[in-house]
PDB file of N, H, CA, C and O in Angstrom:
ATOM      1  N   UNK A   1     -16.985  -5.389 -22.360  1.00  0.00           N
ATOM      2  CA  UNK A   1     -16.099  -4.468 -23.061  1.00  0.00           C
ATOM      3  C   UNK A   1     -14.701  -5.075 -23.123  1.00  0.00           C
ATOM      4  O   UNK A   1     -14.329  -5.895 -22.283  1.00  0.00           O
ATOM      5  N   UNK A   2     -13.953  -4.671 -24.105  1.00  0.00           N
ATOM      6  H   UNK A   2     -14.256  -4.005 -24.787  1.00  0.00           H
ATOM      7  CA  UNK A   2     -12.597  -5.175 -24.217  1.00  0.00           C
ATOM      8  C   UNK A   2     -11.669  -4.051 -24.628  1.00  0.00           C
ATOM      9  O   UNK A   2     -12.100  -2.992 -25.085  1.00  0.00           O
ATOM     10  N   UNK A   3     -10.383  -4.310 -24.455  1.00  0.00           N
ATOM     11  H   UNK A   3     -10.033  -5.170 -24.084  1.00  0.00           H
ATOM     12  CA  UNK A   3      -9.398  -3.309 -24.842  1.00  0.00           C
ATOM     13  C   UNK A   3      -9.364  -2.124 -23.909  1.00  0.00           C
ATOM     14  O   UNK A   3      -9.856  -2.181 -22.782  1.00  0.00           O
ATOM     15  N   UNK A   4      -8.770  -1.042 -24.400  1.00  0.00           N
ATOM     16  H   UNK A   4      -8.370  -0.996 -25.316  1.00  0.00           H
ATOM     17  CA  UNK A   4      -8.558   0.153 -23.582  1.00  0.00           C
ATOM     18  C   UNK A   4      -9.873   0.784 -23.117  1.00  0.00           C
ATOM     19  O   UNK A   4      -9.961   1.243 -21.979  1.00  0.00           O
ATOM     20  N   UNK A   5     -10.879   0.814 -23.966  1.00  0.00           N
ATOM     21  H   UNK A   5     -10.807   0.441 -24.891  1.00  0.00           H
ATOM     22  CA  UNK A   5     -12.163   1.409 -23.580  1.00  0.00           C
ATOM     23  C   UNK A   5     -12.783   0.632 -22.427  1.00  0.00           C
ATOM     24  O   UNK A   5     -13.343   1.228 -21.507  1.00  0.00           O
ATOM     25  N   UNK A   6     -12.686  -0.704 -22.470  1.00  0.00           N
ATOM     26  H   UNK A   6     -12.232  -1.188 -23.217  1.00  0.00           H
ATOM     27  CA  UNK A   6     -13.217  -1.529 -21.388  1.00  0.00           C
ATOM     28  C   UNK A   6     -12.482  -1.306 -20.091  1.00  0.00           C
ATOM     29  O   UNK A   6     -13.103  -1.248 -19.029  1.00  0.00           O
ATOM     30  N   UNK A   7     -11.163  -1.179 -20.155  1.00  0.00           N
ATOM     31  H   UNK A   7     -10.659  -1.226 -21.017  1.00  0.00           H
ATOM     32  CA  UNK A   7     -10.363  -0.930 -18.957  1.00  0.00           C
ATOM     33  C   UNK A   7     -10.734   0.401 -18.333  1.00  0.00           C
ATOM     34  O   UNK A   7     -10.855   0.496 -17.112  1.00  0.00           O
ATOM     35  N   UNK A   8     -10.917   1.426 -19.142  1.00  0.00           N
ATOM     36  H   UNK A   8     -10.819   1.349 -20.134  1.00  0.00           H
ATOM     37  CA  UNK A   8     -11.269   2.744 -18.619  1.00  0.00           C
ATOM     38  C   UNK A   8     -12.661   2.727 -18.005  1.00  0.00           C
ATOM     39  O   UNK A   8     -12.888   3.387 -16.990  1.00  0.00           O
ATOM     40  N   UNK A   9     -13.594   1.993 -18.590  1.00  0.00           N
ATOM     41  H   UNK A   9     -13.410   1.457 -19.414  1.00  0.00           H
ATOM     42  CA  UNK A   9     -14.949   1.915 -18.043  1.00  0.00           C
ATOM     43  C   UNK A   9     -14.940   1.202 -16.698  1.00  0.00           C
ATOM     44  O   UNK A   9     -15.675   1.591 -15.790  1.00  0.00           O
ATOM     45  N   UNK A  10     -14.112   0.155 -16.555  1.00  0.00           N
ATOM     46  H   UNK A  10     -13.515  -0.161 -17.293  1.00  0.00           H
ATOM     47  CA  UNK A  10     -14.036  -0.588 -15.302  1.00  0.00           C
ATOM     48  C   UNK A  10     -13.517   0.269 -14.161  1.00  0.00           C
ATOM     49  O   UNK A  10     -13.920   0.072 -13.014  1.00  0.00           O
ATOM     50  N   UNK A  11     -12.638   1.208 -14.445  1.00  0.00           N
ATOM     51  H   UNK A  11     -12.310   1.368 -15.377  1.00  0.00           H
ATOM     52  CA  UNK A  11     -12.059   2.060 -13.401  1.00  0.00           C
ATOM     53  C   UNK A  11     -13.152   2.815 -12.659  1.00  0.00           C
ATOM     54  O   UNK A  11     -13.075   2.959 -11.439  1.00  0.00           O
ATOM     55  N   UNK A  12     -14.159   3.295 -13.361  1.00  0.00           N
ATOM     56  H   UNK A  12     -14.221   3.178 -14.352  1.00  0.00           H
ATOM     57  CA  UNK A  12     -15.239   4.038 -12.732  1.00  0.00           C
ATOM     58  C   UNK A  12     -16.111   3.177 -11.831  1.00  0.00           C
ATOM     59  O   UNK A  12     -16.821   3.715 -10.981  1.00  0.00           O
ATOM     60  N   UNK A  13     -16.081   1.861 -11.987  1.00  0.00           N
ATOM     61  H   UNK A  13     -15.504   1.423 -12.678  1.00  0.00           H
ATOM     62  CA  UNK A  13     -16.916   0.957 -11.204  1.00  0.00           C
ATOM     63  C   UNK A  13     -16.252   0.500  -9.915  1.00  0.00           C
ATOM     64  O   UNK A  13     -16.932  -0.028  -9.035  1.00  0.00           O
ATOM     65  N   UNK A  14     -14.981   0.682  -9.781  1.00  0.00           N
ATOM     66  H   UNK A  14     -14.428   1.111 -10.495  1.00  0.00           H
ATOM     67  CA  UNK A  14     -14.247   0.212  -8.602  1.00  0.00           C
ATOM     68  C   UNK A  14     -14.531   1.099  -7.401  1.00  0.00           C
ATOM     69  O   UNK A  14     -14.720   2.308  -7.529  1.00  0.00           O
ATOM     70  N   UNK A  15     -14.556   0.474  -6.240  1.00  0.00           N
ATOM     71  H   UNK A  15     -14.402  -0.508  -6.136  1.00  0.00           H
ATOM     72  CA  UNK A  15     -14.728   1.260  -5.021  1.00  0.00           C
ATOM     73  C   UNK A  15     -13.384   1.873  -4.641  1.00  0.00           C
ATOM     74  O   UNK A  15     -12.338   1.364  -5.045  1.00  0.00           O
ATOM     75  N   UNK A  16     -13.398   2.951  -3.875  1.00  0.00           N
ATOM     76  H   UNK A  16     -14.247   3.365  -3.547  1.00  0.00           H
ATOM     77  CA  UNK A  16     -12.138   3.597  -3.499  1.00  0.00           C
ATOM     78  C   UNK A  16     -11.266   2.667  -2.652  1.00  0.00           C
ATOM     79  O   UNK A  16     -11.767   1.806  -1.928  1.00  0.00           O
ATOM     80  N   UNK A  17      -9.969   2.861  -2.762  1.00  0.00           N
ATOM     81  H   UNK A  17      -9.562   3.560  -3.350  1.00  0.00           H
ATOM     82  CA  UNK A  17      -9.033   2.065  -1.966  1.00  0.00           C
ATOM     83  C   UNK A  17      -9.221   2.364  -0.489  1.00  0.00           C
ATOM     84  O   UNK A  17      -9.503   3.504  -0.122  1.00  0.00           O
ATOM     85  N   UNK A  18      -9.068   1.346   0.373  1.00  0.00           N
ATOM     86  H   UNK A  18      -8.838   0.420   0.074  1.00  0.00           H
ATOM     87  CA  UNK A  18      -9.184   1.606   1.812  1.00  0.00           C
ATOM     88  C   UNK A  18      -8.075   2.544   2.282  1.00  0.00           C
ATOM     89  O   UNK A  18      -6.955   2.495   1.773  1.00  0.00           O
ATOM     90  N   UNK A  19      -8.388   3.383   3.239  1.00  0.00           N
ATOM     91  H   UNK A  19      -9.298   3.423   3.652  1.00  0.00           H
ATOM     92  CA  UNK A  19      -7.403   4.315   3.807  1.00  0.00           C
ATOM     93  C   UNK A  19      -7.047   3.835   5.206  1.00  0.00           C
ATOM     94  O   UNK A  19      -7.927   3.615   6.038  1.00  0.00           O
ATOM     95  N   UNK A  20      -5.751   3.673   5.460  1.00  0.00           N
ATOM     96  H   UNK A  20      -5.036   3.852   4.783  1.00  0.00           H
ATOM     97  CA  UNK A  20      -5.255   3.218   6.754  1.00  0.00           C
ATOM     98  C   UNK A  20      -4.274   4.255   7.263  1.00  0.00           C
ATOM     99  O   UNK A  20      -3.320   4.605   6.568  1.00  0.00           O
ATOM    100  N   UNK A  21      -4.497   4.742   8.458  1.00  0.00           N
ATOM    101  H   UNK A  21      -5.272   4.457   9.023  1.00  0.00           H
ATOM    102  CA  UNK A  21      -3.582   5.710   9.056  1.00  0.00           C
ATOM    103  C   UNK A  21      -2.281   5.004   9.426  1.00  0.00           C
ATOM    104  O   UNK A  21      -2.308   3.906   9.983  1.00  0.00           O
ATOM    105  N   UNK A  22      -1.154   5.618   9.123  1.00  0.00           N
ATOM    106  H   UNK A  22      -1.132   6.509   8.670  1.00  0.00           H
ATOM    107  CA  UNK A  22       0.132   4.996   9.424  1.00  0.00           C
ATOM    108  C   UNK A  22       0.298   4.755  10.923  1.00  0.00           C
ATOM    109  O   UNK A  22       0.936   3.782  11.322  1.00  0.00           O
ATOM    110  N   UNK A  23      -0.266   5.625  11.753  1.00  0.00           N
ATOM    111  H   UNK A  23      -0.785   6.416  11.429  1.00  0.00           H
ATOM    112  CA  UNK A  23      -0.195   5.416  13.208  1.00  0.00           C
ATOM    113  C   UNK A  23      -0.856   4.096  13.597  1.00  0.00           C
ATOM    114  O   UNK A  23      -0.352   3.380  14.463  1.00  0.00           O
ATOM    115  N   UNK A  24      -1.972   3.775  12.965  1.00  0.00           N
ATOM    116  H   UNK A  24      -2.381   4.356  12.262  1.00  0.00           H
ATOM    117  CA  UNK A  24      -2.662   2.514  13.249  1.00  0.00           C
ATOM    118  C   UNK A  24      -1.856   1.325  12.746  1.00  0.00           C
ATOM    119  O   UNK A  24      -1.830   0.273  13.384  1.00  0.00           O
ATOM    120  N   UNK A  25      -1.212   1.488  11.627  1.00  0.00           N
ATOM    121  H   UNK A  25      -1.233   2.342  11.108  1.00  0.00           H
ATOM    122  CA  UNK A  25      -0.429   0.410  11.027  1.00  0.00           C
ATOM    123  C   UNK A  25       0.846   0.130  11.828  1.00  0.00           C
ATOM    124  O   UNK A  25       1.182  -1.027  12.079  1.00  0.00           O
ATOM    125  N   UNK A  26       1.546   1.181  12.224  1.00  0.00           N
ATOM    126  H   UNK A  26       1.273   2.121  12.020  1.00  0.00           H
ATOM    127  CA  UNK A  26       2.819   1.019  12.926  1.00  0.00           C
ATOM    128  C   UNK A  26       2.647   0.815  14.429  1.00  0.00           C
ATOM    129  O   UNK A  26       3.493   0.184  15.062  1.00  0.00           O
ATOM    130  N   UNK A  27       1.566   1.336  15.011  1.00  0.00           N
ATOM    131  H   UNK A  27       0.878   1.848  14.497  1.00  0.00           H
ATOM    132  CA  UNK A  27       1.259   1.134  16.431  1.00  0.00           C
ATOM    133  C   UNK A  27       2.453   1.456  17.339  1.00  0.00           C
ATOM    134  O   UNK A  27       2.795   0.674  18.226  1.00  0.00           O
ATOM    135  N   UNK A  28       3.081   2.618  17.107  1.00  0.00           N
ATOM    136  H   UNK A  28       2.803   3.254  16.387  1.00  0.00           H
ATOM    137  CA  UNK A  28       4.193   3.059  17.950  1.00  0.00           C
ATOM    138  C   UNK A  28       5.562   2.554  17.527  1.00  0.00           C
ATOM    139  O   UNK A  28       6.571   2.956  18.106  1.00  0.00           O
ATOM    140  N   UNK A  29       5.615   1.692  16.545  1.00  0.00           N
ATOM    141  H   UNK A  29       4.795   1.365  16.075  1.00  0.00           H
ATOM    142  CA  UNK A  29       6.903   1.165  16.068  1.00  0.00           C
ATOM    143  C   UNK A  29       7.419   2.023  14.919  1.00  0.00           C
ATOM    144  O   UNK A  29       6.687   2.847  14.370  1.00  0.00           O
ATOM    145  N   UNK A  30       8.674   1.823  14.564  1.00  0.00           N
ATOM    146  H   UNK A  30       9.268   1.153  15.010  1.00  0.00           H
ATOM    147  CA  UNK A  30       9.274   2.538  13.433  1.00  0.00           C
ATOM    148  C   UNK A  30       9.355   1.654  12.186  1.00  0.00           C
ATOM    149  O   UNK A  30       9.633   2.144  11.092  1.00  0.00           O
ATOM    150  N   UNK A  31       9.113   0.350  12.353  1.00  0.00           N
ATOM    151  H   UNK A  31       8.887  -0.048  13.242  1.00  0.00           H
ATOM    152  CA  UNK A  31       9.227  -0.567  11.220  1.00  0.00           C
ATOM    153  C   UNK A  31       8.216  -1.699  11.358  1.00  0.00           C
ATOM    154  O   UNK A  31       7.942  -2.179  12.458  1.00  0.00           O
ATOM    155  N   UNK A  32       7.666  -2.115  10.214  1.00  0.00           N
ATOM    156  H   UNK A  32       7.888  -1.724   9.320  1.00  0.00           H
ATOM    157  CA  UNK A  32       6.808  -3.294  10.170  1.00  0.00           C
ATOM    158  C   UNK A  32       7.264  -4.169   9.011  1.00  0.00           C
ATOM    159  O   UNK A  32       7.938  -3.701   8.094  1.00  0.00           O
ATOM    160  N   UNK A  33       6.890  -5.440   9.063  1.00  0.00           N
ATOM    161  H   UNK A  33       6.342  -5.821   9.808  1.00  0.00           H
ATOM    162  CA  UNK A  33       7.198  -6.374   7.983  1.00  0.00           C
ATOM    163  C   UNK A  33       5.886  -6.745   7.313  1.00  0.00           C
ATOM    164  O   UNK A  33       4.918  -7.123   7.974  1.00  0.00           O
ATOM    165  N   UNK A  34       5.868  -6.631   5.995  1.00  0.00           N
ATOM    166  H   UNK A  34       6.653  -6.324   5.458  1.00  0.00           H
ATOM    167  CA  UNK A  34       4.708  -7.000   5.191  1.00  0.00           C
ATOM    168  C   UNK A  34       5.094  -8.237   4.387  1.00  0.00           C
ATOM    169  O   UNK A  34       6.109  -8.232   3.690  1.00  0.00           O
ATOM    170  N   UNK A  35       4.293  -9.292   4.478  1.00  0.00           N
ATOM    171  H   UNK A  35       3.468  -9.296   5.043  1.00  0.00           H
ATOM    172  CA  UNK A  35       4.547 -10.504   3.703  1.00  0.00           C
ATOM    173  C   UNK A  35       3.593 -10.505   2.511  1.00  0.00           C
ATOM    174  O   UNK A  35       2.374 -10.469   2.674  1.00  0.00           O
ATOM    175  N   UNK A  36       4.170 -10.548   1.319  1.00  0.00           N
ATOM    176  H   UNK A  36       5.161 -10.578   1.187  1.00  0.00           H
ATOM    177  CA  UNK A  36       3.391 -10.549   0.072  1.00  0.00           C
ATOM    178  C   UNK A  36       3.889 -11.686  -0.802  1.00  0.00           C
ATOM    179  O   UNK A  36       5.050 -11.698  -1.212  1.00  0.00           O
ATOM    180  N   UNK A  37       3.020 -12.636  -1.088  1.00  0.00           N
ATOM    181  H   UNK A  37       2.077 -12.626  -0.755  1.00  0.00           H
ATOM    182  CA  UNK A  37       3.352 -13.805  -1.909  1.00  0.00           C
ATOM    183  C   UNK A  37       4.596 -14.517  -1.389  1.00  0.00           C
ATOM    184  O   UNK A  37       5.452 -14.939  -2.166  1.00  0.00           O
ATOM    185  N   UNK A  38       4.688 -14.644  -0.063  1.00  0.00           N
ATOM    186  H   UNK A  38       3.993 -14.301   0.569  1.00  0.00           H
ATOM    187  CA  UNK A  38       5.790 -15.361   0.561  1.00  0.00           C
ATOM    188  C   UNK A  38       7.076 -14.562   0.710  1.00  0.00           C
ATOM    189  O   UNK A  38       8.043 -15.063   1.285  1.00  0.00           O
ATOM    190  N   UNK A  39       7.112 -13.340   0.209  1.00  0.00           N
ATOM    191  H   UNK A  39       6.326 -12.933  -0.258  1.00  0.00           H
ATOM    192  CA  UNK A  39       8.309 -12.499   0.314  1.00  0.00           C
ATOM    193  C   UNK A  39       8.103 -11.455   1.402  1.00  0.00           C
ATOM    194  O   UNK A  39       7.009 -10.910   1.552  1.00  0.00           O
ATOM    195  N   UNK A  40       9.164 -11.179   2.163  1.00  0.00           N
ATOM    196  H   UNK A  40      10.052 -11.621   2.041  1.00  0.00           H
ATOM    197  CA  UNK A  40       9.091 -10.171   3.223  1.00  0.00           C
ATOM    198  C   UNK A  40       9.571  -8.815   2.728  1.00  0.00           C
ATOM    199  O   UNK A  40      10.613  -8.701   2.081  1.00  0.00           O
ATOM    200  N   UNK A  41       8.799  -7.807   3.043  1.00  0.00           N
ATOM    201  H   UNK A  41       7.953  -7.899   3.568  1.00  0.00           H
ATOM    202  CA  UNK A  41       9.139  -6.420   2.728  1.00  0.00           C
ATOM    203  C   UNK A  41       9.102  -5.637   4.023  1.00  0.00           C
ATOM    204  O   UNK A  41       8.216  -5.852   4.850  1.00  0.00           O
ATOM    205  N   UNK A  42      10.042  -4.737   4.214  1.00  0.00           N
ATOM    206  H   UNK A  42      10.762  -4.562   3.542  1.00  0.00           H
ATOM    207  CA  UNK A  42      10.087  -3.905   5.413  1.00  0.00           C
ATOM    208  C   UNK A  42       9.651  -2.490   5.063  1.00  0.00           C
ATOM    209  O   UNK A  42      10.157  -1.877   4.122  1.00  0.00           O
ATOM    210  N   UNK A  43       8.706  -1.991   5.838  1.00  0.00           N
ATOM    211  H   UNK A  43       8.295  -2.489   6.602  1.00  0.00           H
ATOM    212  CA  UNK A  43       8.236  -0.621   5.683  1.00  0.00           C
ATOM    213  C   UNK A  43       8.668   0.117   6.933  1.00  0.00           C
ATOM    214  O   UNK A  43       8.248  -0.226   8.038  1.00  0.00           O
ATOM    215  N   UNK A  44       9.507   1.134   6.763  1.00  0.00           N
ATOM    216  H   UNK A  44       9.848   1.413   5.866  1.00  0.00           H
ATOM    217  CA  UNK A  44       9.957   1.849   7.958  1.00  0.00           C
ATOM    218  C   UNK A  44       9.829   3.358   7.792  1.00  0.00           C
ATOM    219  O   UNK A  44       9.806   3.894   6.684  1.00  0.00           O
ATOM    220  N   UNK A  45       9.747   4.010   8.935  1.00  0.00           N
ATOM    221  H   UNK A  45       9.766   3.574   9.835  1.00  0.00           H
ATOM    222  CA  UNK A  45       9.650   5.466   8.997  1.00  0.00           C
ATOM    223  C   UNK A  45      11.056   6.007   9.215  1.00  0.00           C
ATOM    224  O   UNK A  45      11.741   5.608  10.157  1.00  0.00           O
ATOM    225  N   UNK A  46      11.482   6.909   8.351  1.00  0.00           N
ATOM    226  H   UNK A  46      10.926   7.234   7.586  1.00  0.00           H
ATOM    227  CA  UNK A  46      12.818   7.492   8.464  1.00  0.00           C
ATOM    228  C   UNK A  46      12.842   8.592   9.525  1.00  0.00           C
ATOM    229  O   UNK A  46      11.804   8.980  10.061  1.00  0.00           O
ATOM    230  N   UNK A  47      14.034   9.078   9.811  1.00  0.00           N
ATOM    231  H   UNK A  47      14.877   8.762   9.375  1.00  0.00           H
ATOM    232  CA  UNK A  47      14.175  10.200  10.754  1.00  0.00           C
ATOM    233  C   UNK A  47      13.468  11.447  10.242  1.00  0.00           C
ATOM    234  O   UNK A  47      13.053  12.298  11.029  1.00  0.00           O
ATOM    235  N   UNK A  48      13.332  11.556   8.917  1.00  0.00           N
ATOM    236  H   UNK A  48      13.669  10.865   8.278  1.00  0.00           H
ATOM    237  CA  UNK A  48      12.646  12.702   8.301  1.00  0.00           C
ATOM    238  C   UNK A  48      11.139  12.447   8.154  1.00  0.00           C
ATOM    239  O   UNK A  48      10.448  13.195   7.462  1.00  0.00           O
ATOM    240  N   UNK A  49      10.633  11.391   8.806  1.00  0.00           N
ATOM    241  H   UNK A  49      11.195  10.784   9.368  1.00  0.00           H
ATOM    242  CA  UNK A  49       9.207  11.023   8.778  1.00  0.00           C
ATOM    243  C   UNK A  49       8.696  10.647   7.389  1.00  0.00           C
ATOM    244  O   UNK A  49       7.536  10.896   7.061  1.00  0.00           O
ATOM    245  N   UNK A  50       9.548  10.057   6.589  1.00  0.00           N
ATOM    246  H   UNK A  50      10.490   9.855   6.855  1.00  0.00           H
ATOM    247  CA  UNK A  50       9.152   9.529   5.279  1.00  0.00           C
ATOM    248  C   UNK A  50       9.012   8.014   5.398  1.00  0.00           C
ATOM    249  O   UNK A  50       9.580   7.405   6.305  1.00  0.00           O
ATOM    250  N   UNK A  51       8.255   7.406   4.481  1.00  0.00           N
ATOM    251  H   UNK A  51       7.794   7.901   3.745  1.00  0.00           H
ATOM    252  CA  UNK A  51       8.105   5.956   4.465  1.00  0.00           C
ATOM    253  C   UNK A  51       9.004   5.356   3.397  1.00  0.00           C
ATOM    254  O   UNK A  51       9.053   5.845   2.268  1.00  0.00           O
ATOM    255  N   UNK A  52       9.717   4.291   3.758  1.00  0.00           N
ATOM    256  H   UNK A  52       9.678   3.893   4.675  1.00  0.00           H
ATOM    257  CA  UNK A  52      10.588   3.582   2.829  1.00  0.00           C
ATOM    258  C   UNK A  52      10.201   2.102   2.862  1.00  0.00           C
ATOM    259  O   UNK A  52      10.114   1.500   3.932  1.00  0.00           O
ATOM    260  N   UNK A  53       9.968   1.520   1.678  1.00  0.00           N
ATOM    261  H   UNK A  53      10.038   2.008   0.808  1.00  0.00           H
ATOM    262  CA  UNK A  53       9.658   0.101   1.554  1.00  0.00           C
ATOM    263  C   UNK A  53      10.850  -0.589   0.906  1.00  0.00           C
ATOM    264  O   UNK A  53      11.271  -0.211  -0.187  1.00  0.00           O
ATOM    265  N   UNK A  54      11.401  -1.611   1.585  1.00  0.00           N
ATOM    266  H   UNK A  54      11.059  -1.919   2.473  1.00  0.00           H
ATOM    267  CA  UNK A  54      12.548  -2.345   1.046  1.00  0.00           C
ATOM    268  C   UNK A  54      12.253  -3.835   1.073  1.00  0.00           C
ATOM    269  O   UNK A  54      11.447  -4.316   1.869  1.00  0.00           O
ATOM    270  N   UNK A  55      12.920  -4.546   0.190  1.00  0.00           N
ATOM    271  H   UNK A  55      13.575  -4.155  -0.457  1.00  0.00           H
ATOM    272  CA  UNK A  55      12.750  -5.996   0.094  1.00  0.00           C
ATOM    273  C   UNK A  55      13.779  -6.682   0.947  1.00  0.00           C
ATOM    274  O   UNK A  55      13.811  -7.911   1.008  1.00  0.00           O
TER     275      UNK A  55
END
């Protein structure tokens, strides 16, 4: 398939995204560093318990 119809059909074939609990990811910390394509990104938990991702 090609074009928009092909893209929409492919969506139904994909498996669901993995679910990771933030507690498991942070392991008691308030901030982690994620390296993506050689760039560092910081993911931190705010005082209001929100997640913020910064470069």
